[in-house]
C-alpha positions as CSV (number, residue, x, y, z in Angstrom):
1,M,-59.4,14.4,-43.3
2,E,-60.3,10.8,-43.1
3,E,-58.6,10.4,-46.4
4,S,-55.4,12.0,-45.2
5,L,-55.5,9.9,-42.0
6,K,-55.9,6.8,-44.2
7,N,-53.0,7.9,-46.3
8,R,-50.9,8.4,-43.2
9,V,-51.8,5.0,-41.8
10,I,-51.1,3.5,-45.2
11,I,-47.7,5.2,-45.4
12,I,-46.9,4.2,-41.8
13,L,-47.9,0.6,-42.6
14,A,-45.9,0.7,-45.8
15,V,-42.8,2.0,-43.9
16,L,-43.3,-0.6,-41.2
17,A,-43.8,-3.3,-43.9
18,A,-40.6,-2.1,-45.6
19,I,-38.7,-2.2,-42.2
20,F,-40.0,-5.7,-41.4
21,F,-39.1,-6.8,-45.0
22,L,-35.6,-5.5,-44.6
23,G,-35.4,-7.1,-41.1
24,T,-36.5,-10.4,-42.6
25,I,-33.9,-10.2,-45.4
26,S,-31.2,-9.3,-42.9
27,S,-32.3,-12.2,-40.7
28,C,-32.1,-14.6,-43.7
29,G,-28.7,-13.3,-44.5
30,N,-27.5,-13.8,-41.0
31,A,-29.0,-17.3,-41.0
32,V,-27.2,-18.2,-44.2
33,R,-23.9,-16.9,-42.8
34,Q,-24.4,-18.8,-39.6
35,K,-25.3,-22.0,-41.6
36,R,-22.1,-21.6,-43.7
37,A,-20.0,-21.0,-40.5
38,R,-21.6,-24.1,-38.9
39,D,-21.0,-26.2,-42.0
40,K,-17.4,-25.0,-42.2
41,E,-16.9,-25.9,-38.5
42,M,-18.5,-29.3,-39.0
43,A,-16.2,-30.0,-41.9
44,T,-13.2,-28.9,-39.9
45,R,-14.3,-31.1,-37.0
46,L,-14.7,-34.1,-39.2
47,D,-11.3,-33.5,-40.8
48,L,-9.7,-33.2,-37.4
49,E,-11.5,-36.4,-36.2
50,E,-10.2,-38.3,-39.2
51,K,-6.7,-37.0,-38.6
52,M,-6.9,-37.9,-34.9
53,S,-8.1,-41.4,-35.8
54,K,-5.1,-41.8,-38.2
55,F,-2.8,-40.6,-35.5
56,N,-4.2,-43.0,-33.0
57,Q,-3.8,-45.9,-35.5
58,E,-0.2,-44.8,-36.1
59,K,0.4,-44.5,-32.4
60,L,-0.8,-48.1,-31.8
61,G,1.4,-49.3,-34.6
62,L,4.4,-47.5,-33.2
63,E,3.7,-48.8,-29.7
64,T,3.6,-52.3,-31.1
65,K,6.9,-51.7,-32.9
66,I,8.4,-50.3,-29.7
67,T,7.3,-53.3,-27.7
68,A,8.8,-55.7,-30.3
69,L,12.0,-53.7,-30.4
70,S,12.2,-53.6,-26.6
71,Q,11.9,-57.4,-26.6
72,Q,14.5,-57.7,-29.2
73,V,16.8,-55.4,-27.2
74,E,16.3,-57.6,-24.1
75,E,17.1,-60.7,-26.2
76,E,20.2,-59.1,-27.5
77,K,21.3,-58.1,-24.0
78,T,20.8,-61.6,-22.8
79,A,22.8,-63.0,-25.8
80,L,25.5,-60.4,-25.2
81,E,25.8,-61.4,-21.5
82,T,26.0,-65.0,-22.5
83,T,28.7,-64.2,-25.1
84,K,30.6,-62.2,-22.5
85,K,30.5,-65.1,-20.1
86,A,31.7,-67.5,-22.8
87,L,34.5,-65.1,-23.8
88,L,35.6,-64.7,-20.2
89,Q,35.7,-68.5,-19.8
90,E,37.7,-68.8,-23.1
91,Q,40.1,-66.2,-21.8
92,L,40.6,-68.1,-18.6
93,V,41.1,-71.3,-20.5
94,G,43.6,-69.5,-22.8
95,Q,45.5,-68.1,-19.8
96,S,45.6,-71.6,-18.2
97,L,46.9,-73.1,-21.4
98,K,49.6,-70.4,-21.6
99,E,50.7,-71.1,-18.1
100,E,50.8,-74.9,-18.8
101,L,52.8,-74.2,-22.0
102,Q,55.3,-72.1,-20.1
103,K,55.7,-74.9,-17.5
104,V,56.1,-77.5,-20.3
105,T,58.6,-75.3,-22.1
106,K,60.6,-74.9,-18.9
107,L,60.6,-78.6,-18.3
108,K,61.7,-79.2,-21.9
109,E,64.5,-76.8,-21.6
110,A,65.6,-78.4,-18.3
111,L,65.5,-81.9,-19.9
112,E,67.5,-80.6,-22.9
113,E,70.1,-79.2,-20.5
114,D,70.2,-82.5,-18.7
115,L,70.5,-84.4,-21.9
116,K,73.3,-82.1,-23.1
117,D,75.1,-82.6,-19.8
118,A,74.6,-86.4,-20.0
119,L,75.9,-86.4,-23.6
120,I,79.0,-84.3,-22.6
121,K,79.7,-86.6,-19.7
122,G,79.2,-89.7,-21.9
123,K,81.6,-88.4,-24.5
124,S,84.2,-87.5,-21.9
125,T,84.0,-90.9,-20.3
126,K,84.4,-92.6,-23.7
127,N,87.4,-90.4,-24.5
128,K,89.1,-91.4,-21.2
129,K,88.8,-95.1,-21.9
């Protein structure tokens, strides 16, 4: 009976060893899967960090361009206002000159009329003599 007891203990120990062996293999498989998942996550994180770094650099570049363009727009606005003021002054000067020209034209016409009248009077007085 001792022999059968030893055989039973050996069989139980062999079954337990097989169960532990299968558990160890399963645990190693899980560890490999977890390591792959972790490596994949790390690669994804590194890729995302690189992309974020590039986006930040692009953002800084665009902000610099926006600042430069804003300054240029302000300069253009200032130049436009100056040009508008100069144009308004030119229009006022033009209007003044038109008014002066009209006055001079009226005076010229009046002088021409006076001259014609004087000529007509001068001819009529010569004809009477």
